Backbone as JSON Lines, residues from 0, in Angstrom:
{"i":0,"aa":"M","n":[-14.53,-11.76,6.11],"ca":[-13.54,-12.35,6.99],"c":[-12.77,-13.45,6.27]}
{"i":1,"aa":"C","n":[-11.46,-13.48,6.53],"ca":[-10.63,-14.57,6.02],"c":[-10.8,-15.77,6.94]}
{"i":2,"aa":"E","n":[-10.31,-16.93,6.5],"ca":[-10.37,-18.13,7.33],"c":[-9.66,-17.94,8.66]}
{"i":3,"aa":"S","n":[-8.65,-17.08,8.69],"ca":[-7.89,-16.85,9.93],"c":[-8.61,-15.91,10.89]}
{"i":4,"aa":"G","n":[-9.74,-15.37,10.47],"ca":[-10.49,-14.46,11.33],"c":[-10.15,-12.99,11.13]}
{"i":5,"aa":"V","n":[-9.24,-12.69,10.21],"ca":[-8.85,-11.32,9.93],"c":[-9.86,-10.7,8.98]}
{"i":6,"aa":"D","n":[-10.26,-9.47,9.27],"ca":[-11.19,-8.75,8.41],"c":[-10.45,-8.26,7.17]}
{"i":7,"aa":"K","n":[-10.66,-8.91,6.02],"ca":[-9.91,-8.54,4.81],"c":[-10.25,-7.14,4.34]}
{"i":8,"aa":"K","n":[-11.46,-6.66,4.62],"ca":[-11.81,-5.3,4.24],"c":[-10.91,-4.3,4.96]}
{"i":9,"aa":"L","n":[-10.71,-4.5,6.25],"ca":[-9.84,-3.63,7.04],"c":[-8.4,-3.67,6.5]}
{"i":10,"aa":"V","n":[-7.92,-4.86,6.14],"ca":[-6.57,-5.01,5.62],"c":[-6.43,-4.26,4.3]}
{"i":11,"aa":"F","n":[-7.33,-4.51,3.35],"ca":[-7.22,-3.88,2.04],"c":[-7.47,-2.38,2.07]}
{"i":12,"aa":"E","n":[-8.22,-1.9,3.05],"ca":[-8.44,-0.46,3.17],"c":[-7.27,0.25,3.85]}
{"i":13,"aa":"S","n":[-6.44,-0.48,4.58],"ca":[-5.33,0.12,5.33],"c":[-3.98,-0.02,4.63]}
{"i":14,"aa":"L","n":[-3.88,-0.9,3.67],"ca":[-2.61,-1.22,3.03],"c":[-1.98,0.01,2.36]}
{"i":15,"aa":"Q","n":[-0.7,0.3,2.69],"ca":[0.01,1.44,2.12],"c":[1.16,1.03,1.22]}
{"i":16,"aa":"Y","n":[1.75,-0.14,1.45],"ca":[2.9,-0.59,0.68],"c":[2.68,-2.03,0.21]}
{"i":17,"aa":"V","n":[2.93,-2.27,-1.07],"ca":[2.83,-3.62,-1.63],"c":[4.1,-3.9,-2.42]}
{"i":18,"aa":"G","n":[4.73,-5.0,-2.09],"ca":[5.89,-5.47,-2.84],"c":[5.63,-6.9,-3.27]}
{"i":19,"aa":"I","n":[5.67,-7.15,-4.56],"ca":[5.43,-8.48,-5.09],"c":[6.72,-8.93,-5.77]}
{"i":20,"aa":"H","n":[7.26,-10.04,-5.31],"ca":[8.55,-10.53,-5.8],"c":[8.43,-11.97,-6.3]}
{"i":21,"aa":"C","n":[9.01,-12.24,-7.45],"ca":[9.17,-13.6,-7.99],"c":[7.86,-14.39,-8.01]}
{"i":22,"aa":"M","n":[6.83,-13.79,-8.54],"ca":[5.55,-14.48,-8.71],"c":[5.48,-14.94,-10.16]}
{"i":23,"aa":"M","n":[5.97,-16.13,-10.41],"ca":[6.18,-16.63,-11.77],"c":[4.9,-16.81,-12.57]}
{"i":24,"aa":"N","n":[3.77,-17.08,-11.93],"ca":[2.52,-17.32,-12.65],"c":[1.51,-16.19,-12.52]}
{"i":25,"aa":"L","n":[1.88,-15.1,-11.86],"ca":[0.98,-13.97,-11.69],"c":[0.71,-13.31,-13.03]}
{"i":26,"aa":"R","n":[-0.58,-13.16,-13.39],"ca":[-0.95,-12.55,-14.68],"c":[-1.55,-11.16,-14.51]}
{"i":27,"aa":"S","n":[-2.15,-10.87,-13.36],"ca":[-2.7,-9.53,-13.11],"c":[-2.7,-9.27,-11.61]}
{"i":28,"aa":"I","n":[-2.73,-8.01,-11.26],"ca":[-2.68,-7.61,-9.85],"c":[-4.02,-7.86,-9.17]}
{"i":29,"aa":"W","n":[-5.1,-7.58,-9.88],"ca":[-6.44,-7.74,-9.32],"c":[-7.38,-8.13,-10.43]}
{"i":30,"aa":"E","n":[-8.23,-9.11,-10.17],"ca":[-9.23,-9.51,-11.15],"c":[-10.62,-9.32,-10.55]}
{"i":31,"aa":"G","n":[-11.54,-8.88,-11.39],"ca":[-12.92,-8.71,-10.95],"c":[-13.13,-7.41,-10.2]}
{"i":32,"aa":"P","n":[-14.33,-7.25,-9.65],"ca":[-14.65,-6.01,-8.93],"c":[-13.81,-5.88,-7.66]}
{"i":33,"aa":"I","n":[-13.6,-4.65,-7.27],"ca":[-12.85,-4.36,-6.06],"c":[-13.74,-3.55,-5.13]}
{"i":34,"aa":"G","n":[-13.7,-3.86,-3.85],"ca":[-14.54,-3.17,-2.9],"c":[-14.2,-1.69,-2.79]}
{"i":35,"aa":"K","n":[-15.21,-0.88,-2.53],"ca":[-14.99,0.57,-2.36],"c":[-14.04,0.79,-1.2]}
{"i":36,"aa":"G","n":[-12.99,1.56,-1.44],"ca":[-12.01,1.86,-0.41],"c":[-10.83,0.9,-0.39]}
{"i":37,"aa":"Y","n":[-10.96,-0.28,-1.02],"ca":[-9.84,-1.22,-1.05],"c":[-8.67,-0.56,-1.77]}
{"i":38,"aa":"L","n":[-7.5,-0.63,-1.17],"ca":[-6.24,-0.08,-1.7],"c":[-6.26,1.44,-1.85]}
{"i":39,"aa":"S","n":[-7.21,2.11,-1.25],"ca":[-7.31,3.57,-1.39],"c":[-6.19,4.31,-0.65]}
{"i":40,"aa":"K","n":[-5.52,3.64,0.29],"ca":[-4.4,4.27,1.0],"c":[-3.05,3.83,0.46]}
{"i":41,"aa":"L","n":[-3.06,3.0,-0.59],"ca":[-1.82,2.49,-1.16],"c":[-0.98,3.63,-1.72]}
{"i":42,"aa":"K","n":[0.28,3.73,-1.24],"ca":[1.2,4.77,-1.68],"c":[2.32,4.21,-2.55]}
{"i":43,"aa":"Y","n":[2.66,2.95,-2.35],"ca":[3.85,2.39,-2.98],"c":[3.55,0.98,-3.49]}
{"i":44,"aa":"M","n":[3.87,0.73,-4.75],"ca":[3.71,-0.59,-5.32],"c":[4.97,-0.96,-6.09]}
{"i":45,"aa":"A","n":[5.53,-2.13,-5.78],"ca":[6.72,-2.62,-6.47],"c":[6.45,-4.03,-6.97]}
{"i":46,"aa":"L","n":[6.73,-4.25,-8.24],"ca":[6.56,-5.55,-8.87],"c":[7.92,-5.98,-9.42]}
{"i":47,"aa":"H","n":[8.46,-7.06,-8.89],"ca":[9.79,-7.53,-9.28],"c":[9.71,-8.98,-9.76]}
{"i":48,"aa":"I","n":[10.22,-9.23,-10.92],"ca":[10.35,-10.57,-11.5],"c":[9.0,-11.3,-11.52]}
{"i":49,"aa":"C","n":[8.13,-10.81,-12.34],"ca":[6.82,-11.42,-12.57],"c":[6.72,-11.67,-14.08]}
{"i":50,"aa":"P","n":[7.32,-12.76,-14.58],"ca":[7.47,-12.95,-16.02],"c":[6.19,-13.14,-16.8]}
{"i":51,"aa":"N","n":[5.09,-13.5,-16.16],"ca":[3.83,-13.69,-16.87],"c":[2.82,-12.58,-16.62]}
{"i":52,"aa":"L","n":[3.22,-11.56,-15.87],"ca":[2.32,-10.44,-15.6],"c":[2.07,-9.67,-16.88]}
{"i":53,"aa":"T","n":[0.82,-9.57,-17.27],"ca":[0.46,-8.87,-18.5],"c":[-0.35,-7.62,-18.23]}
{"i":54,"aa":"S","n":[-0.96,-7.53,-17.08],"ca":[-1.87,-6.45,-16.75],"c":[-1.57,-5.93,-15.36]}
{"i":55,"aa":"I","n":[-1.5,-4.61,-15.21],"ca":[-1.28,-4.06,-13.87],"c":[-2.56,-3.41,-13.36]}
{"i":56,"aa":"F","n":[-3.02,-2.39,-14.05],"ca":[-4.16,-1.64,-13.56],"c":[-5.39,-1.88,-14.43]}
{"i":57,"aa":"T","n":[-6.49,-2.21,-13.76],"ca":[-7.78,-2.38,-14.42],"c":[-8.67,-1.2,-14.06]}
{"i":58,"aa":"R","n":[-9.79,-1.09,-14.74],"ca":[-10.74,-0.01,-14.49],"c":[-11.15,0.03,-13.01]}
{"i":59,"aa":"S","n":[-11.52,-1.13,-12.45],"ca":[-11.98,-1.14,-11.06],"c":[-10.85,-0.78,-10.09]}
{"i":60,"aa":"L","n":[-9.64,-1.22,-10.39],"ca":[-8.5,-0.92,-9.52],"c":[-8.12,0.55,-9.59]}
{"i":61,"aa":"L","n":[-8.12,1.13,-10.79],"ca":[-7.74,2.54,-10.95],"c":[-8.61,3.48,-10.13]}
{"i":62,"aa":"G","n":[-9.88,3.14,-10.03],"ca":[-10.81,4.0,-9.28],"c":[-10.47,4.14,-7.81]}
{"i":63,"aa":"N","n":[-9.66,3.23,-7.28],"ca":[-9.32,3.26,-5.85],"c":[-7.93,3.78,-5.54]}
{"i":64,"aa":"L","n":[-7.07,3.93,-6.53],"ca":[-5.66,4.28,-6.28],"c":[-5.43,5.79,-6.21]}
{"i":65,"aa":"H","n":[-6.14,6.44,-5.33],"ca":[-6.05,7.89,-5.21],"c":[-4.72,8.37,-4.65]}
{"i":66,"aa":"N","n":[-4.06,7.55,-3.86],"ca":[-2.87,7.99,-3.13],"c":[-1.57,7.37,-3.6]}
{"i":67,"aa":"L","n":[-1.59,6.61,-4.69],"ca":[-0.37,5.96,-5.18],"c":[0.65,7.03,-5.57]}
{"i":68,"aa":"E","n":[1.84,6.95,-4.96],"ca":[2.91,7.91,-5.21],"c":[4.08,7.31,-5.98]}
{"i":69,"aa":"E","n":[4.3,6.0,-5.83],"ca":[5.46,5.39,-6.46],"c":[5.11,4.03,-7.03]}
{"i":70,"aa":"L","n":[5.59,3.78,-8.25],"ca":[5.38,2.52,-8.93],"c":[6.71,2.03,-9.48]}
{"i":71,"aa":"I","n":[7.11,0.82,-9.08],"ca":[8.32,0.2,-9.59],"c":[7.93,-1.09,-10.3]}
{"i":72,"aa":"I","n":[8.4,-1.23,-11.53],"ca":[8.16,-2.46,-12.29],"c":[9.51,-2.93,-12.8]}
{"i":73,"aa":"E","n":[9.92,-4.12,-12.34],"ca":[11.23,-4.66,-12.73],"c":[11.07,-6.08,-13.25]}
{"i":74,"aa":"D","n":[11.69,-6.32,-14.37],"ca":[11.76,-7.66,-14.95],"c":[10.39,-8.31,-15.07]}
{"i":75,"aa":"C","n":[9.5,-7.61,-15.74],"ca":[8.16,-8.1,-16.06],"c":[8.02,-8.01,-17.58]}
{"i":76,"aa":"P","n":[8.63,-8.96,-18.3],"ca":[8.79,-8.84,-19.74],"c":[7.52,-8.91,-20.58]}
{"i":77,"aa":"Q","n":[6.4,-9.33,-20.01],"ca":[5.16,-9.43,-20.79],"c":[4.27,-8.19,-20.68]}
{"i":78,"aa":"I","n":[4.59,-7.26,-19.8],"ca":[3.77,-6.05,-19.66],"c":[3.93,-5.19,-20.9]}
{"i":79,"aa":"N","n":[2.79,-4.84,-21.51],"ca":[2.84,-3.96,-22.68],"c":[2.1,-2.65,-22.46]}
{"i":80,"aa":"S","n":[1.47,-2.51,-21.32],"ca":[0.78,-1.27,-20.97],"c":[0.59,-1.23,-19.46]}
{"i":81,"aa":"L","n":[0.68,-0.05,-18.89],"ca":[0.44,0.05,-17.45],"c":[-1.03,-0.1,-17.11]}
{"i":82,"aa":"V","n":[-1.87,0.39,-18.01],"ca":[-3.32,0.37,-17.81],"c":[-3.96,-0.5,-18.89]}
{"i":83,"aa":"C","n":[-4.82,-1.44,-18.47],"ca":[-5.5,-2.32,-19.43],"c":[-6.27,-1.51,-20.46]}
{"i":84,"aa":"Q","n":[-6.33,-2.02,-21.66],"ca":[-7.02,-1.34,-22.76],"c":[-8.47,-1.02,-22.42]}
{"i":85,"aa":"E","n":[-9.16,-1.93,-21.72],"ca":[-10.57,-1.68,-21.41],"c":[-10.74,-0.6,-20.34]}
{"i":86,"aa":"S","n":[-9.66,-0.09,-19.79],"ca":[-9.73,0.91,-18.72],"c":[-9.59,2.34,-19.21]}
{"i":87,"aa":"F","n":[-9.5,2.54,-20.52],"ca":[-9.29,3.89,-21.02],"c":[-10.4,4.82,-20.56]}
{"i":88,"aa":"G","n":[-10.04,6.01,-20.21],"ca":[-10.94,7.01,-19.68],"c":[-10.61,7.35,-18.26]}
{"i":89,"aa":"L","n":[-10.06,6.42,-17.5],"ca":[-9.66,6.69,-16.12],"c":[-8.18,7.01,-16.1]}
{"i":90,"aa":"L","n":[-7.8,7.95,-15.27],"ca":[-6.4,8.36,-15.16],"c":[-5.69,7.52,-14.1]}
{"i":91,"aa":"L","n":[-4.42,7.29,-14.29],"ca":[-3.61,6.53,-13.35],"c":[-3.13,7.44,-12.23]}
{"i":92,"aa":"A","n":[-3.52,7.15,-11.02],"ca":[-2.99,7.75,-9.79],"c":[-2.55,9.2,-9.95]}
{"i":93,"aa":"L","n":[-3.44,10.1,-9.68],"ca":[-3.15,11.52,-9.88],"c":[-2.08,12.07,-8.95]}
{"i":94,"aa":"K","n":[-1.71,11.32,-7.89],"ca":[-0.64,11.76,-6.99],"c":[0.69,11.08,-7.28]}
{"i":95,"aa":"L","n":[0.76,10.31,-8.35],"ca":[1.97,9.56,-8.69],"c":[3.15,10.51,-8.86]}
{"i":96,"aa":"E","n":[4.22,10.26,-8.11],"ca":[5.43,11.07,-8.15],"c":[6.59,10.39,-8.86]}
{"i":97,"aa":"R","n":[6.7,9.05,-8.7],"ca":[7.84,8.32,-9.23],"c":[7.39,7.04,-9.93]}
{"i":98,"aa":"I","n":[7.98,6.83,-11.12],"ca":[7.77,5.58,-11.86],"c":[9.15,5.05,-12.21]}
{"i":99,"aa":"I","n":[9.39,3.79,-11.88],"ca":[10.65,3.14,-12.24],"c":[10.27,1.92,-13.08]}
{"i":100,"aa":"I","n":[10.8,1.85,-14.28],"ca":[10.53,0.74,-15.19],"c":[11.87,0.19,-15.65]}
{"i":101,"aa":"Y","n":[12.08,-1.1,-15.4],"ca":[13.39,-1.7,-15.68],"c":[13.18,-3.11,-16.2]}
{"i":102,"aa":"A","n":[13.81,-3.43,-17.32],"ca":[13.74,-4.76,-17.93],"c":[12.3,-5.17,-18.26]}
{"i":103,"aa":"C","n":[11.61,-4.26,-18.91],"ca":[10.23,-4.51,-19.37],"c":[10.17,-4.16,-20.86]}
{"i":104,"aa":"P","n":[10.75,-5.0,-21.72],"ca":[10.91,-4.66,-23.13],"c":[9.62,-4.54,-23.93]}
{"i":105,"aa":"M","n":[8.54,-5.16,-23.48],"ca":[7.28,-5.11,-24.22],"c":[6.49,-3.82,-23.95]}
{"i":106,"aa":"L","n":[6.89,-3.08,-22.93],"ca":[6.24,-1.8,-22.64],"c":[6.8,-0.77,-23.61]}
{"i":107,"aa":"E","n":[6.13,-0.64,-24.75],"ca":[6.64,0.16,-25.86],"c":[6.04,1.55,-25.97]}
{"i":108,"aa":"S","n":[5.04,1.84,-25.15],"ca":[4.46,3.18,-25.19],"c":[3.89,3.55,-23.83]}
{"i":109,"aa":"L","n":[3.81,4.83,-23.6],"ca":[3.18,5.36,-22.4],"c":[2.14,6.37,-22.86]}
{"i":110,"aa":"S","n":[0.95,6.23,-22.35],"ca":[-0.11,7.15,-22.77],"c":[-0.17,8.34,-21.82]}
{"i":111,"aa":"L","n":[-0.82,9.37,-22.27],"ca":[-1.03,10.55,-21.42],"c":[-1.82,10.15,-20.17]}
{"i":112,"aa":"M","n":[-2.74,9.21,-20.33],"ca":[-3.53,8.73,-19.21],"c":[-2.62,8.11,-18.14]}
{"i":113,"aa":"E","n":[-1.56,7.43,-18.57],"ca":[-0.66,6.77,-17.64],"c":[0.3,7.74,-16.97]}
{"i":114,"aa":"L","n":[0.54,8.87,-17.58],"ca":[1.47,9.87,-17.03],"c":[0.76,11.2,-16.81]}
{"i":115,"aa":"S","n":[-0.46,11.15,-16.3],"ca":[-1.27,12.36,-16.16],"c":[-1.05,13.11,-14.86]}
{"i":116,"aa":"S","n":[-0.32,12.53,-13.92],"ca":[-0.13,13.15,-12.62],"c":[0.61,14.47,-12.74]}
{"i":117,"aa":"N","n":[0.1,15.48,-12.07],"ca":[0.78,16.78,-12.01],"c":[1.9,16.77,-10.97]}
{"i":118,"aa":"Y","n":[2.01,15.68,-10.21],"ca":[3.03,15.56,-9.17],"c":[4.25,14.77,-9.65]}
{"i":119,"aa":"L","n":[4.2,14.28,-10.89],"ca":[5.27,13.44,-11.41],"c":[6.61,14.15,-11.35]}
{"i":120,"aa":"K","n":[7.56,13.56,-10.59],"ca":[8.89,14.16,-10.41],"c":[9.97,13.4,-11.15]}
{"i":121,"aa":"V","n":[9.78,12.08,-11.33],"ca":[10.84,11.29,-11.95],"c":[10.26,10.03,-12.6]}
{"i":122,"aa":"I","n":[10.81,9.73,-13.77],"ca":[10.6,8.46,-14.44],"c":[12.0,7.88,-14.64]}
{"i":123,"aa":"K","n":[12.24,6.7,-14.08],"ca":[13.55,6.08,-14.23],"c":[13.41,4.84,-15.12]}
{"i":124,"aa":"G","n":[14.4,4.65,-15.98],"ca":[14.41,3.49,-16.85],"c":[15.68,3.45,-17.67]}
{"i":125,"aa":"E","n":[15.85,2.37,-18.43],"ca":[17.03,2.28,-19.29],"c":[16.87,3.24,-20.47]}
{"i":126,"aa":"I","n":[17.94,3.84,-20.89],"ca":[17.9,4.81,-21.99],"c":[17.45,4.15,-23.28]}
{"i":127,"aa":"E","n":[17.81,2.89,-23.49],"ca":[17.37,2.18,-24.69],"c":[15.85,2.04,-24.71]}
{"i":128,"aa":"W","n":[15.26,1.74,-23.57],"ca":[13.81,1.65,-23.46],"c":[13.18,3.02,-23.74]}
{"i":129,"aa":"W","n":[13.7,4.04,-23.09],"ca":[13.14,5.38,-23.24],"c":[13.19,5.84,-24.7]}
{"i":130,"aa":"N","n":[14.33,5.63,-25.34],"ca":[14.5,6.07,-26.73],"c":[13.63,5.28,-27.71]}
{"i":131,"aa":"S","n":[13.23,4.08,-27.34],"ca":[12.41,3.28,-28.25],"c":[10.91,3.44,-28.01]}
{"i":132,"aa":"L","n":[10.53,4.24,-27.0],"ca":[9.1,4.46,-26.74],"c":[8.41,5.09,-27.94]}
{"i":133,"aa":"K","n":[7.18,4.65,-28.19],"ca":[6.36,5.22,-29.25],"c":[5.35,6.16,-28.59]}
{"i":134,"aa":"W","n":[5.34,7.4,-29.04],"ca":[4.46,8.42,-28.47],"c":[3.34,8.7,-29.46]}
{"i":135,"aa":"L","n":[2.09,8.58,-29.03],"ca":[0.96,8.9,-29.88],"c":[0.84,10.42,-29.95]}
{"i":136,"aa":"E","n":[1.31,10.96,-31.06],"ca":[1.41,12.43,-31.2],"c":[0.09,13.15,-30.97]}
{"i":137,"aa":"S","n":[-1.03,12.55,-31.38],"ca":[-2.32,13.21,-31.2],"c":[-2.72,13.33,-29.73]}
{"i":138,"aa":"E","n":[-2.12,12.51,-28.89],"ca":[-2.43,12.49,-27.47],"c":[-1.56,13.45,-26.65]}
{"i":139,"aa":"W","n":[-0.34,13.71,-27.12],"ca":[0.63,14.46,-26.34],"c":[0.84,15.87,-26.89]}
{"i":140,"aa":"S","n":[0.69,16.87,-26.02],"ca":[1.09,18.22,-26.4],"c":[2.6,18.29,-26.3]}
{"i":141,"aa":"S","n":[3.21,19.19,-27.04],"ca":[4.68,19.29,-26.99],"c":[5.13,19.72,-25.59]}
{"i":142,"aa":"K","n":[4.33,20.55,-24.92],"ca":[4.68,21.0,-23.58],"c":[4.69,19.82,-22.59]}
{"i":143,"aa":"R","n":[3.66,18.95,-22.65],"ca":[3.59,17.81,-21.72],"c":[4.69,16.79,-22.05]}
{"i":144,"aa":"K","n":[4.95,16.57,-23.33],"ca":[5.99,15.63,-23.73],"c":[7.37,16.14,-23.27]}
{"i":145,"aa":"D","n":[7.61,17.45,-23.38],"ca":[8.87,18.03,-22.89],"c":[9.0,17.87,-21.38]}
{"i":146,"aa":"Y","n":[7.89,18.09,-20.67],"ca":[7.9,17.94,-19.21],"c":[8.28,16.51,-18.82]}
{"i":147,"aa":"V","n":[7.65,15.53,-19.46],"ca":[7.93,14.13,-19.17],"c":[9.38,13.79,-19.51]}
{"i":148,"aa":"A","n":[9.88,14.3,-20.62],"ca":[11.28,14.06,-21.01],"c":[12.24,14.65,-19.99]}
{"i":149,"aa":"N","n":[11.88,15.76,-19.39],"ca":[12.76,16.41,-18.4],"c":[12.8,15.69,-17.06]}
{"i":150,"aa":"V","n":[11.83,14.85,-16.76],"ca":[11.84,14.12,-15.5],"c":[12.42,12.71,-15.66]}
{"i":151,"aa":"F","n":[12.81,12.35,-16.89],"ca":[13.4,11.03,-17.12],"c":[14.83,10.98,-16.58]}
{"i":152,"aa":"V","n":[15.15,9.9,-15.86],"ca":[16.49,9.65,-15.33],"c":[16.92,8.27,-15.8]}
{"i":153,"aa":"E","n":[18.09,8.21,-16.39],"ca":[18.6,6.96,-16.95],"c":[19.09,6.0,-15.87]}
{"i":154,"aa":"L","n":[18.73,4.74,-16.04],"ca":[19.27,3.65,-15.22],"c":[20.22,2.83,-16.07]}
{"i":155,"aa":"E","n":[21.25,2.29,-15.45],"ca":[22.21,1.46,-16.18],"c":[21.56,0.12,-16.51]}
{"i":156,"aa":"R","n":[21.77,-0.34,-17.72],"ca":[21.13,-1.56,-18.2],"c":[21.67,-2.82,-17.52]}
{"i":157,"aa":"D","n":[22.95,-2.92,-17.3],"ca":[23.54,-4.15,-16.79],"c":[23.9,-4.1,-15.31]}
{"i":158,"aa":"A","n":[23.28,-3.21,-14.59],"ca":[23.53,-3.11,-13.15],"c":[22.26,-3.49,-12.4]}
{"i":159,"aa":"S","n":[22.4,-3.91,-11.18],"ca":[21.25,-4.28,-10.35],"c":[20.36,-3.06,-10.11]}
{"i":160,"aa":"L","n":[19.07,-3.24,-10.33],"ca":[18.13,-2.14,-10.09],"c":[18.16,-1.71,-8.62]}
{"i":161,"aa":"M","n":[18.13,-2.66,-7.72],"ca":[18.12,-2.33,-6.3],"c":[19.37,-1.57,-5.88]}
{"i":162,"aa":"D","n":[20.52,-1.95,-6.42],"ca":[21.75,-1.21,-6.11],"c":[21.66,0.22,-6.63]}
{"i":163,"aa":"Q","n":[21.14,0.39,-7.83],"ca":[21.02,1.73,-8.4],"c":[20.05,2.6,-7.61]}
{"i":164,"aa":"L","n":[18.94,2.01,-7.19],"ca":[17.97,2.78,-6.41],"c":[18.51,3.11,-5.03]}
{"i":165,"aa":"A","n":[19.26,2.2,-4.43],"ca":[19.87,2.47,-3.13],"c":[20.85,3.63,-3.22]}
{"i":166,"aa":"K","n":[21.63,3.68,-4.31],"ca":[22.58,4.77,-4.5],"c":[21.89,6.11,-4.68]}
{"i":167,"aa":"S","n":[20.67,6.09,-5.24],"ca":[19.98,7.35,-5.48],"c":[19.46,7.98,-4.19]}
{"i":168,"aa":"G","n":[19.38,7.17,-3.1],"ca":[19.02,7.74,-1.81],"c":[17.55,7.82,-1.51]}
{"i":169,"aa":"N","n":[16.69,7.33,-2.38],"ca":[15.26,7.36,-2.08],"c":[14.93,6.2,-1.17]}
{"i":170,"aa":"S","n":[14.51,6.5,0.06],"ca":[14.32,5.45,1.07],"c":[13.24,4.47,0.66]}
{"i":171,"aa":"K","n":[12.15,4.9,0.08],"ca":[11.08,3.98,-0.3],"c":[11.53,3.02,-1.38]}
{"i":172,"aa":"E","n":[12.44,3.46,-2.25],"ca":[12.88,2.63,-3.36],"c":[13.78,1.48,-2.9]}
{"i":173,"aa":"K","n":[14.23,1.5,-1.67],"ca":[15.13,0.45,-1.19],"c":[14.38,-0.82,-0.82]}
{"i":174,"aa":"I","n":[13.09,-0.73,-0.7],"ca":[12.29,-1.89,-0.29],"c":[12.31,-2.95,-1.36]}
C-alpha cells in the first residue's frame, strides 16, 4: 500500500500506458527487483526529454513486458542500448509492433534481442541515425536484417516528433 491508501500492486499490474516527459534526472525506468505481474499489461511506453536516462530495460523488467506493443524514445541523448548489458538472454517484448527513436545519438546499435518481435511493423527514426547504426553481423541473418530494413520509416530531423507522428495517423503515437 502507498501512503495514500492505494494498492500499488493493483496499479502496477493494471497499467497499460506510460508516458514520461521532461524527467531531467531520471537514469533508469526501474531499479531492483520487480513484482510478478507488475507492468505485465503495459502496451505503450513513451519517453520524452530524459537527458540522463542511460538504461531502459533491465532483466527483471523484461520478464514482465509480455504485452508491450509500442515504444517511443525521444531526446534521450545518453541511451546507448535499449536493453541493459546484464540483461542479455531475454528478448524485448515479443509483441512489440512499433519503435520510434528520435534524437538519441548514442544509440548506435540494435541487437537481434532488441528487435526479436515477429509482430514488428515499423521502426521510425532519422535517416542519419539509421544509416549510422552498427550491425553485429554474427548476430543478424541477412533475411532478418532485410526485414528490419523494410519496416524502417524515415522521420525528418528538424521537425517536431509529435507533429510528425500526428500526421502519420497513429492514434497511440499522439499521446
